[in-house]
C-alpha positions as a Markdown table, in Angstrom:
| # | Residue | x | y | z |
|---|---|---|---|---|
| 1 | Unk | 115.9 | 112.5 | 108.6 |
| 2 | Unk | 118.3 | 109.6 | 107.4 |
| 3 | Unk | 115.9 | 108.1 | 104.9 |
| 4 | Unk | 112.6 | 106.9 | 104.0 |
| 5 | Unk | 111.3 | 103.5 | 104.4 |
| 6 | Unk | 108.4 | 103.3 | 101.7 |
| 7 | Unk | 106.8 | 99.7 | 103.1 |
| 8 | Unk | 106.1 | 99.3 | 106.8 |
| 9 | Unk | 103.5 | 97.0 | 108.2 |
| 10 | Unk | 102.2 | 97.3 | 111.9 |
| 11 | Unk | 104.1 | 95.0 | 114.0 |
| 12 | Unk | 101.6 | 94.3 | 116.6 |
| 13 | Unk | 99.5 | 91.3 | 116.9 |
| 14 | Unk | 96.7 | 93.2 | 115.4 |
| 15 | Unk | 98.6 | 92.6 | 111.9 |
| 16 | Unk | 101.3 | 89.9 | 112.4 |
| 17 | Unk | 98.4 | 87.6 | 114.3 |
| 18 | Unk | 95.2 | 88.7 | 113.6 |
| 19 | Unk | 95.6 | 89.7 | 110.0 |
| 20 | Unk | 98.4 | 87.7 | 108.3 |
| 21 | Unk | 98.8 | 85.3 | 111.0 |
| 22 | Unk | 97.2 | 81.9 | 109.2 |
| 23 | Unk | 99.9 | 82.5 | 106.6 |
| 24 | Unk | 102.5 | 82.0 | 109.3 |
| 25 | Unk | 103.9 | 78.9 | 107.9 |
| 26 | Unk | 104.5 | 80.0 | 104.6 |
| 27 | Unk | 105.8 | 83.2 | 105.8 |
| 28 | Unk | 108.5 | 81.5 | 108.0 |
| 29 | Unk | 109.3 | 79.1 | 105.0 |
| 30 | Unk | 109.6 | 81.9 | 102.3 |
| 31 | Unk | 111.7 | 84.4 | 104.2 |
| 32 | Unk | 113.4 | 82.0 | 106.8 |
| 33 | Unk | 111.7 | 83.5 | 109.8 |
| 34 | Unk | 108.5 | 84.5 | 111.3 |
| 35 | Unk | 107.8 | 88.3 | 111.9 |
| 36 | Unk | 107.8 | 89.0 | 115.4 |
| 37 | Unk | 105.4 | 91.3 | 117.4 |
| 38 | Unk | 106.2 | 94.5 | 119.2 |
| 39 | Unk | 104.5 | 97.3 | 121.1 |
| 40 | Unk | 103.6 | 100.7 | 119.0 |
| 41 | Unk | 106.1 | 102.4 | 121.5 |
| 42 | Unk | 109.0 | 100.0 | 120.8 |
| 43 | Unk | 108.1 | 100.3 | 116.8 |
| 44 | Unk | 108.1 | 104.1 | 117.0 |
| 45 | Unk | 111.5 | 104.0 | 119.0 |
| 46 | Unk | 113.2 | 101.9 | 116.5 |
| 47 | Unk | 112.2 | 104.2 | 114.0 |
| 48 | Unk | 113.5 | 107.2 | 115.9 |
| 49 | Unk | 116.6 | 105.5 | 116.8 |
| 50 | Unk | 117.6 | 104.6 | 113.0 |
| 51 | Unk | 116.3 | 108.1 | 112.0 |
| 52 | Unk | 113.7 | 106.8 | 109.3 |
| 53 | Unk | 110.5 | 108.0 | 108.3 |
| 54 | Unk | 108.2 | 104.7 | 107.6 |
| 55 | Unk | 105.3 | 104.6 | 105.1 |
| 56 | Unk | 102.9 | 102.6 | 107.4 |
| 57 | Unk | 100.6 | 100.7 | 105.6 |
| 58 | Unk | 96.9 | 99.9 | 106.4 |
| 59 | Unk | 95.4 | 96.6 | 105.4 |
| 60 | Unk | 91.6 | 95.8 | 104.4 |
| 61 | Unk | 91.8 | 92.1 | 102.7 |
| 62 | Unk | 89.9 | 88.6 | 103.4 |
| 63 | Unk | 87.7 | 90.5 | 106.0 |
| 64 | Unk | 90.4 | 91.1 | 108.0 |
| 65 | Unk | 91.1 | 95.0 | 108.8 |
| 66 | Unk | 93.2 | 97.6 | 110.4 |
| 67 | Unk | 91.1 | 100.3 | 111.1 |
| 68 | Unk | 92.2 | 103.3 | 109.0 |
| 69 | Unk | 91.4 | 105.5 | 112.1 |
| 70 | Unk | 94.0 | 103.5 | 114.0 |
| 71 | Unk | 96.8 | 104.0 | 111.2 |
| 72 | Unk | 96.3 | 107.8 | 111.3 |
| 73 | Unk | 96.5 | 107.5 | 115.0 |
| 74 | Unk | 99.8 | 106.0 | 115.4 |
| 75 | Unk | 101.1 | 108.2 | 113.0 |
| 76 | Unk | 99.9 | 111.0 | 114.9 |
| 77 | Unk | 101.3 | 109.6 | 118.0 |
| 78 | Unk | 104.6 | 109.2 | 116.2 |
| 79 | Unk | 105.1 | 112.8 | 115.6 |
| 80 | Unk | 105.9 | 112.5 | 112.0 |
| 81 | Unk | 108.4 | 109.5 | 112.3 |
| 82 | Unk | 105.5 | 107.7 | 110.1 |
| 83 | Unk | 103.2 | 108.4 | 107.2 |
| 84 | Unk | 100.4 | 106.5 | 107.0 |
| 85 | Unk | 98.4 | 105.0 | 104.0 |
| 86 | Unk | 95.1 | 103.7 | 104.4 |
| 87 | Unk | 93.6 | 100.2 | 102.9 |
| 88 | Unk | 90.4 | 99.3 | 101.4 |
| 89 | Unk | 89.3 | 96.3 | 99.6 |
| 90 | Unk | 87.9 | 97.4 | 95.8 |
| 91 | Unk | 85.7 | 94.6 | 96.2 |
| 92 | Unk | 83.3 | 96.3 | 98.9 |
| 93 | Unk | 80.2 | 97.6 | 98.3 |
| 94 | Unk | 81.0 | 101.0 | 99.7 |
| 95 | Unk | 84.6 | 101.2 | 98.6 |
| 96 | Unk | 84.0 | 104.3 | 97.4 |
| 97 | Unk | 83.0 | 105.7 | 100.6 |
| 98 | Unk | 85.6 | 104.2 | 102.3 |
| 99 | Unk | 87.9 | 105.7 | 99.9 |
| 100 | Unk | 87.0 | 109.4 | 101.2 |
| 101 | Unk | 87.0 | 108.5 | 104.6 |
| 102 | Unk | 91.0 | 107.3 | 103.9 |
| 103 | Unk | 91.6 | 111.3 | 102.5 |
| 104 | Unk | 89.6 | 112.5 | 105.3 |
| 105 | Unk | 92.0 | 111.4 | 107.6 |
| 106 | Unk | 94.4 | 113.1 | 106.4 |
| 107 | Unk | 96.1 | 109.9 | 105.1 |
| 108 | Unk | 98.1 | 110.6 | 101.7 |
| 109 | Unk | 97.7 | 107.3 | 100.2 |
| 110 | Unk | 96.3 | 104.2 | 99.7 |
| 111 | Unk | 97.5 | 100.4 | 99.9 |
| 112 | Unk | 96.4 | 97.6 | 97.9 |
| 113 | Unk | 97.5 | 93.8 | 97.4 |
| 114 | Unk | 95.2 | 92.5 | 94.7 |
| 115 | Unk | 96.1 | 88.9 | 95.1 |
| 116 | Unk | 95.2 | 89.0 | 99.1 |
| 117 | Unk | 92.0 | 90.9 | 98.2 |
| 118 | Unk | 91.2 | 88.6 | 95.0 |
| 119 | Unk | 90.6 | 91.6 | 92.5 |
| 120 | Unk | 91.9 | 91.7 | 89.0 |
| 121 | Unk | 93.3 | 95.6 | 88.7 |
| 122 | Unk | 92.7 | 94.9 | 84.7 |
| 123 | Unk | 89.1 | 94.7 | 85.2 |
| 124 | Unk | 86.4 | 97.4 | 84.1 |
| 125 | Unk | 84.5 | 97.1 | 87.2 |
| 126 | Unk | 87.1 | 98.4 | 89.3 |
| 127 | Unk | 87.9 | 101.8 | 86.9 |
| 128 | Unk | 85.3 | 103.8 | 89.1 |
| 129 | Unk | 87.6 | 102.8 | 92.4 |
| 130 | Unk | 90.8 | 104.1 | 90.8 |
| 131 | Unk | 89.1 | 107.3 | 89.4 |
| 132 | Unk | 87.8 | 108.0 | 92.8 |
| 133 | Unk | 91.4 | 107.2 | 94.3 |
| 134 | Unk | 92.9 | 109.9 | 91.6 |
| 135 | Unk | 90.4 | 112.6 | 92.0 |
| 136 | Unk | 90.9 | 112.8 | 96.1 |
| 137 | Unk | 94.8 | 113.1 | 94.9 |
| 138 | Unk | 95.7 | 109.6 | 97.2 |
| 139 | Unk | 99.1 | 107.8 | 96.3 |
| 140 | Unk | 98.8 | 104.3 | 95.3 |
| 141 | Unk | 101.1 | 101.8 | 96.5 |
| 142 | Unk | 100.3 | 98.4 | 95.5 |
| 143 | Unk | 101.7 | 94.9 | 96.1 |
| 144 | Unk | 103.5 | 93.6 | 93.0 |
| 145 | Unk | 104.6 | 90.2 | 91.9 |
| 146 | Unk | 104.9 | 87.3 | 93.9 |
| 147 | Unk | 103.9 | 86.6 | 97.4 |
| 148 | Unk | 105.6 | 84.8 | 100.5 |
| 149 | Unk | 101.9 | 84.4 | 102.1 |
| 150 | Unk | 100.8 | 81.2 | 100.7 |
| 151 | Unk | 104.0 | 80.2 | 99.3 |
| 152 | Unk | 105.0 | 76.5 | 99.1 |
| 153 | Unk | 101.7 | 75.3 | 100.2 |
| 154 | Unk | 98.9 | 73.5 | 98.0 |
| 155 | Unk | 97.5 | 76.3 | 95.6 |
| 156 | Unk | 99.3 | 78.6 | 97.6 |
| 157 | Unk | 96.4 | 78.4 | 99.8 |
| 158 | Unk | 94.5 | 79.4 | 96.8 |
| 159 | Unk | 95.9 | 83.0 | 96.6 |
| 160 | Unk | 96.3 | 84.1 | 92.7 |
| 161 | Unk | 99.8 | 86.1 | 92.1 |
| 162 | Unk | 98.9 | 86.7 | 88.8 |
| 163 | Unk | 96.5 | 89.4 | 90.1 |
| 164 | Unk | 99.3 | 91.1 | 90.9 |
| 165 | Unk | 101.4 | 91.3 | 87.8 |
| 166 | Unk | 102.3 | 95.3 | 87.3 |
| 167 | Unk | 101.4 | 95.7 | 83.7 |
| 168 | Unk | 97.4 | 95.5 | 84.8 |
| 169 | Unk | 98.3 | 98.7 | 86.6 |
| 170 | Unk | 99.8 | 100.3 | 83.1 |
| 171 | Unk | 96.2 | 101.4 | 81.9 |
| 172 | Unk | 95.6 | 103.2 | 85.4 |
| 173 | Unk | 98.9 | 105.0 | 85.4 |
| 174 | Unk | 97.8 | 106.1 | 81.5 |
| 175 | Unk | 94.5 | 107.0 | 82.6 |
| 176 | Unk | 95.6 | 109.2 | 85.4 |
| 177 | Unk | 99.1 | 110.8 | 84.6 |
| 178 | Unk | 98.8 | 113.0 | 88.1 |
| 179 | Unk | 98.5 | 109.9 | 90.4 |
| 180 | Unk | 101.8 | 108.6 | 92.0 |
| 181 | Unk | 101.9 | 104.4 | 91.4 |
| 182 | Unk | 104.2 | 102.6 | 93.4 |
| 183 | Unk | 105.0 | 99.1 | 92.4 |
| 184 | Unk | 105.9 | 97.1 | 95.7 |
| 185 | Unk | 109.0 | 94.8 | 95.5 |
| 186 | Unk | 110.1 | 95.4 | 91.8 |
| 187 | Unk | 107.3 | 93.4 | 91.3 |
| 188 | Unk | 109.2 | 89.8 | 90.6 |
| 189 | Unk | 109.0 | 87.8 | 88.4 |
| 190 | Unk | 107.4 | 90.3 | 86.5 |
| 191 | Unk | 110.2 | 92.8 | 87.3 |
| 192 | Unk | 110.6 | 93.8 | 83.7 |
| 193 | Unk | 107.0 | 94.9 | 83.3 |
| 194 | Unk | 107.7 | 97.0 | 86.4 |
| 195 | Unk | 110.8 | 98.6 | 84.8 |
| 196 | Unk | 109.1 | 99.0 | 81.4 |
| 197 | Unk | 106.2 | 100.8 | 82.9 |
| 198 | Unk | 108.5 | 102.8 | 85.2 |
| 199 | Unk | 111.0 | 104.0 | 82.0 |
| 200 | Unk | 107.9 | 104.9 | 80.1 |
| 201 | Unk | 105.7 | 106.6 | 82.8 |
| 202 | Unk | 107.2 | 109.1 | 85.2 |
| 203 | Unk | 104.3 | 108.6 | 87.6 |
| 204 | Unk | 105.6 | 105.1 | 88.2 |
| 205 | Unk | 107.7 | 104.2 | 90.7 |
| 206 | Unk | 109.4 | 101.0 | 91.9 |
| 207 | Unk | 110.2 | 100.4 | 95.8 |
| 208 | Unk | 112.9 | 97.7 | 96.7 |
| 209 | Unk | 110.9 | 96.4 | 99.7 |
| 210 | Unk | 110.9 | 92.3 | 100.4 |
| 211 | Unk | 114.4 | 91.8 | 99.3 |
| 212 | Unk | 118.0 | 91.1 | 100.4 |
| 213 | Unk | 119.4 | 93.6 | 97.9 |
| 214 | Unk | 122.0 | 92.0 | 97.0 |
| 215 | Unk | 119.8 | 89.4 | 95.0 |
| 216 | Unk | 117.5 | 92.0 | 93.4 |
| 217 | Unk | 117.4 | 91.0 | 89.8 |
| 218 | Unk | 120.5 | 92.5 | 87.7 |
| 219 | Unk | 118.0 | 94.5 | 85.4 |
| 220 | Unk | 116.8 | 96.3 | 88.6 |
| 221 | Unk | 120.0 | 97.1 | 90.0 |
| 222 | Unk | 121.1 | 98.2 | 86.8 |
| 223 | Unk | 118.5 | 101.2 | 86.3 |
| 224 | Unk | 118.5 | 102.1 | 90.0 |
| 225 | Unk | 121.7 | 104.6 | 89.3 |
| 226 | Unk | 120.8 | 105.0 | 86.0 |
| 227 | Unk | 117.6 | 106.0 | 83.7 |
| 228 | Unk | 115.3 | 105.2 | 87.1 |
| 229 | Unk | 117.6 | 106.9 | 89.8 |
| 230 | Unk | 114.3 | 109.4 | 90.4 |
| 231 | Unk | 112.1 | 106.3 | 90.6 |
| 232 | Unk | 113.3 | 103.7 | 93.1 |
| 233 | Unk | 112.6 | 104.0 | 96.7 |
| 234 | Unk | 114.1 | 102.5 | 99.6 |
| 235 | Unk | 111.9 | 100.1 | 101.3 |
| 236 | Unk | 112.0 | 97.0 | 104.3 |
| 237 | Unk | 108.5 | 95.3 | 104.4 |
| 238 | Unk | 109.1 | 95.4 | 108.0 |
| 239 | Unk | 108.1 | 93.5 | 110.4 |
| 240 | Unk | 109.3 | 90.8 | 107.6 |
| 241 | Unk | 113.1 | 92.7 | 107.2 |
| 242 | Unk | 115.2 | 94.3 | 109.9 |
| 243 | Unk | 115.0 | 98.0 | 108.6 |
| 244 | Unk | 118.5 | 98.2 | 110.1 |
| 245 | Unk | 120.0 | 94.9 | 108.1 |
| 246 | Unk | 118.3 | 96.6 | 104.8 |
| 247 | Unk | 120.2 | 99.8 | 105.1 |
| 248 | Unk | 123.5 | 97.7 | 105.3 |
| 249 | Unk | 122.3 | 96.0 | 102.5 |
| 250 | Unk | 121.7 | 99.0 | 100.6 |
| 251 | Unk | 125.1 | 100.5 | 101.6 |
| 252 | Unk | 126.4 | 97.0 | 100.0 |
| 253 | Unk | 124.7 | 97.7 | 96.7 |
| 254 | Unk | 128.0 | 100.8 | 96.5 |
| 255 | Unk | 125.4 | 103.0 | 94.4 |
| 256 | Unk | 127.0 | 106.4 | 93.4 |
| 257 | Unk | 126.2 | 108.7 | 96.1 |
| 258 | Unk | 123.4 | 110.9 | 94.2 |
| 259 | Unk | 121.5 | 107.5 | 93.4 |
| 260 | Unk | 122.1 | 106.4 | 97.1 |
| 261 | Unk | 120.5 | 109.4 | 98.6 |
| 262 | Unk | 117.8 | 109.5 | 95.9 |
| 263 | Unk | 116.8 | 105.8 | 96.7 |
| 264 | Unk | 117.2 | 106.4 | 100.4 |
| 265 | Unk | 115.6 | 109.4 | 100.9 |
| 266 | Unk | 115.1 | 112.2 | 98.2 |
| 267 | Unk | 112.6 | 110.4 | 95.8 |
| 268 | Unk | 110.1 | 109.5 | 98.4 |
| 269 | Unk | 110.5 | 112.6 | 100.5 |
| 270 | Unk | 109.5 | 114.4 | 97.1 |
| 271 | Unk | 106.7 | 111.6 | 96.6 |
| 272 | Unk | 105.2 | 111.9 | 99.7 |
| 273 | Unk | 105.6 | 116.2 | 100.2 |
| 274 | Unk | 108.4 | 115.7 | 103.1 |
| 275 | Unk | 111.3 | 118.2 | 103.4 |
| 276 | Unk | 114.4 | 116.3 | 102.1 |
| 277 | Unk | 117.1 | 117.2 | 104.9 |
| 278 | Unk | 119.8 | 115.4 | 105.6 |
């Protein structure tokens, strides 16, 4: 296993067209290209060729859903090449029952997107949801920071990026110290909140997906080989970003070997309970 990609979306039409297709123009404007669709077979073959294990993320937002059972099925078909995180919109009346089904499917984590799911993680109404996720032992990976979806459009197509401020999850990290929480995309433009949370709470991690790593904020790059060497995870945001190009970007950061290996493989392997093998 060369490494672990902590942030992977399903590159079939189900997600690219069905779930986020109505944001295609803003995605192209923000990222410089539109994500291309591919088959599940070619998707698995890509990660096999690169010798990466990917964390395949579910989706449940704005009434558009990838069935968590489908995520689990793809991971099983991949022969261990992918680890699945389910998704549940916390606004659903049956959200707690859906969380139980995520765990029952053998999915070790939960993906949230406060901006697209239009919920405030700091609202007391959602404490039972987070409590249930913690009780089930789910790893929490949440979108943090701004979003390319809706970017450059009037009103951001109605999306609120303030709901994805990292600090809104701080009390959840304090309330559930055994729950591992991954803040995606380093939380920019609130990356200092994300870094502060990780420095303060060892159960908080940051993934660096959604970036050309050369453009990561200096405060983030400075901590990767230092105090937070054990809490950063490689991630791509595929199919928004090419995983092979991201591997090259990571090399160009010229991290010390121990930090490079921790970010690319070791931290996520430990987080997911995978064998950390070269």
